[in-house]
N, C-alpha and C positions, 0 to 999 in steps of 0.2 A: 699683564697689567698693559703693555706695550699696542697691543692691537686695540686698546678701546676706542671706540672715538667718540666722545659726550656734542650731544646738539649744539650747545650753546656753553662760552666760558663766559664770568663774569669781570668785569673789569678788573684790574689790581694792577697798583706802580709801586716800583721804591723811590720814586723821585720827590717824594717827601708833599704833594701835593694831595695826595688823598692814602692815608692808612684806613682798613679797617679796625685798629685798634684807638684809633682818635674817633671813629663814627661809633664806634663799640661803647667807649668810655662814657661819650656825649649822652646816650642813650640810656648806659646803667643809670646816670645820672638823671635824667628826666624819670625814668621810672622809680628812682628812690624817692622822687619829689613827691609822687605821686603818693604814695602812703604816708611819706612824712606832714603834708599840708594836707592830704583829706582828713584827721581828725578836728585839726582847727577849723578846716571848712564848716564842716558836721557841727563843730560844737558854739562856734563864736556867730558863726554867717546862716547857721537852721536849714544848711542847705543839702541835702541828700541825695544829692543829681550821683553824685560819687560815692560809692559805698565799701565799707570791707577792705580786704587788704588780697595779694597774689595766693593766700586759697582757695576763697572763696569772693569775689568781686563783681559788683553789679555797676553800670555804666547805663542811667539812664533804666531802662527795662531790660538792659541786654545784662544775661548772668554769665560771668565765667567761672567753670570749676576745674580746681585743677586732677587730672586723669587720677593721680594716686586716692585724693581724700574720697571722690566720686567712686573707686572700684572698692574702697576699703568700706566705705557704707554701704552699697553693692551687696559684696561679701559676708557684712557681719546682718543686715539687716534681711538680705535674703529675697530684697520688694525692689521690683526695678519702679523708681521714680524718675519720671518724663522729664521736669526740668533740670533735675543735675544730670542727664543724658545729652539733653540737648546743650546744657552749661559747658560738657565736658568736648564736644564735637568741635571748636574752633578750636582750644590745645592740641587736642589728638590730631585735628587734623596740621596742625603747626609743628608738630612733630614728625608726622610723615615724609614729611615733605623737607624741611629743613633740621632734623635732629634735636637735637639739644639744646636749643639755641635761646630757651629759656634761662638755662643756667649759665651759658656765657653774655648775653646779651639784656636781660632783664631783672634777673635774680637780684635783690638786695645783698645778700652774703655776697655774693661774686665782688660788686661795688665796693666790701668794705675791704675784701681780698685785695681786689687790685689796688687800692690805697695801701696798704700792709704793705705788698709787692714794692712798689714805688719807693715807702718808707726805708725797707730794708735793704734797696738799693742803694741809696742814699746813704746810709748809714754805713755798708760793705764796701760800699763804691766799687760794686764792680755791676757790669752790664744783664750775666746773667746767673741767676741766684743757682747753688747746687743744692740738693734734696738731700738731707742727711737721713732720711727717715723714705724708704722705700715700701710701699705693701700692695700688693698683688692687684691688679687693674680687676680680677678674676671676683675676688670679695664683692665687688659692685652688686654680681647674681644674688649671691648668699643673702647679703642684703637686703636685699628687695622680697628674697622669700621670705626669710625670716622676720621680717617686720610686717609679711602680709597675716603668717601663720598664727605669731603672737597678738595681732590684733582680731584674728577668730579666737583664739583660741581665751584670749580675755575678757571679747564681744564689747569692745573700742575701740574706736577709729583711733589707734595710738599717735599719728604722723598728723592730725588732725592739731594736736596735745605738742609736738613735739616738731611740725615743722621748721627748721630756722627761716627761711621764705616769711613764712607767718606769721612767727615768734617776734619778726622786726616790727613789723604792721599791726602786731596784736601789742608792746611793748611802748609803741608811740600812743596807741591808743589806752591804752590802761595808765600813761603818763600826762597826758591831755587829761584826762575825765577824772582820773583818782588821784593824781601828785605821786605815784609813786609806781614800782618795776613790779613785774613777776617773778617768783623763782625760775620760773624754767626759762628764762634771758640766762640760768649761766652757762647753758648749752652752746651758746653764742659765745662766749665768753672761751670756751672750750676748743671751735674751733678756730678761735682768732690762735690759742695757744700750738693746736696743732700745725698750724701752716710755718711758723716758725722751725717745724722741722721739714717740713714737706712741703710744697707748694699745689695747694688745692686740695691734699690729703683727704678732708671728706667731702669734697665733689669728687675726687675721682675712687673712694672707695667706698662710701660710707653712706651716702645720700640714697635711702631709697625712692622716691622724687627720680633722680637725675639715670638710677636704674631703670626707673620702669618708661622714660624717658627715649633713651638709649636704646631699649629693646624695643619699642614704638618706632625708632628711626634708621634699624639697622639697615633697611634697605632706603634710604630717604631718596631724594631726586636733590638736591645739592650735598656735593662733596669736595674735600680736598684731595684734587688728582695731581698724581706725579707723571712729570717730562722727565720719563730717565734718560732722554737725548740731552737735556738742557743740566740735569744732575752731576755736581762736581763730588759731593760729597763730602760737603768741609762742617756738615754737623752742627752747622747755627739754628736750623729750623729745630733741630729736637731738644737745643738747649734751649730755646726760645718756649717750646711747647711748654702750656702752664699743666698737661695733664702727662704730662712723663712720658708723651709718645714719638716714633721716630717716623716721621713724616718721607725721610729720604728711603724707609724702606715700605713705603702706600699705609703708613698705619692712619693718615687723615682719612680712607676711606672705610675704618672699621668702625665697629657702634662704639667705643668707646672716644671720638672724636667729637667736640662740642662748635665745630664752626666757628672758631671763635675770630682766625685769624692772624691770628699772630705769625704761623709759620711764613703766612704766604706774604705778612709783610716784611719778614727779614730775611727771605732767599734773595739771595745777590743776581743769580741766574736764571731769574723765573720761571725755576721748574715747576712749580708749585703754581697752582690756582684754583678756584673755584669755580666750578663748571656742573650742569646737569647732565644726569644722564640721558 
């Protein structure tokens, strides 16, 4: 790992003037506002410029499709639907270049988990939260494969109905239009309860969308890279990592890393940095 010479490094500093975490929370909040306000705009203002949520969302004539939902539909129907393929192109390209950034920077589930994280820290009075339940990271791949196989067996795109990012947008829409909640929303409650045991338990091991994006982004261009000469092996970065990785062992380059920047912000010696390969 010491002989790698990336082409370009992305700026970071621990001075407090700039942190990836602050910017990421702002982006998460903005992404959540989009799906929160969208139904109100559609319903009360009759403006359909923005439609849908993060499973399938249209901005004007530009259509974005979740790679997992698109892949499910392709496997089940065995028919190539070009608008869906085109809609998947931008999310797939983003994952190829940046990895699981949708999960850490855009997903509304992550927004709620970040808020819960901070609430737990206030209640516990601790800077770093200890995980009480450890689930093997490799379970993520079995979740992805199992979800795709089950969808093919039952002949229905399972994740279309049970996608947590999609559920949040759907629950908001149902509340605005029908003044009620859907039963599937209980899955979101389960994810929040799991968070009390292990940070990002669902995201780490049980989100098939995260598994697919991690698979696409295995050779991503933007990675968290360790400078071994500057590392003092203090372990702060591993305590800060919400995915339970060990950045001091260069696991920021593993497919499980979702490029959130927590470890980069917390590193006291600037041994970790975002770099383009």
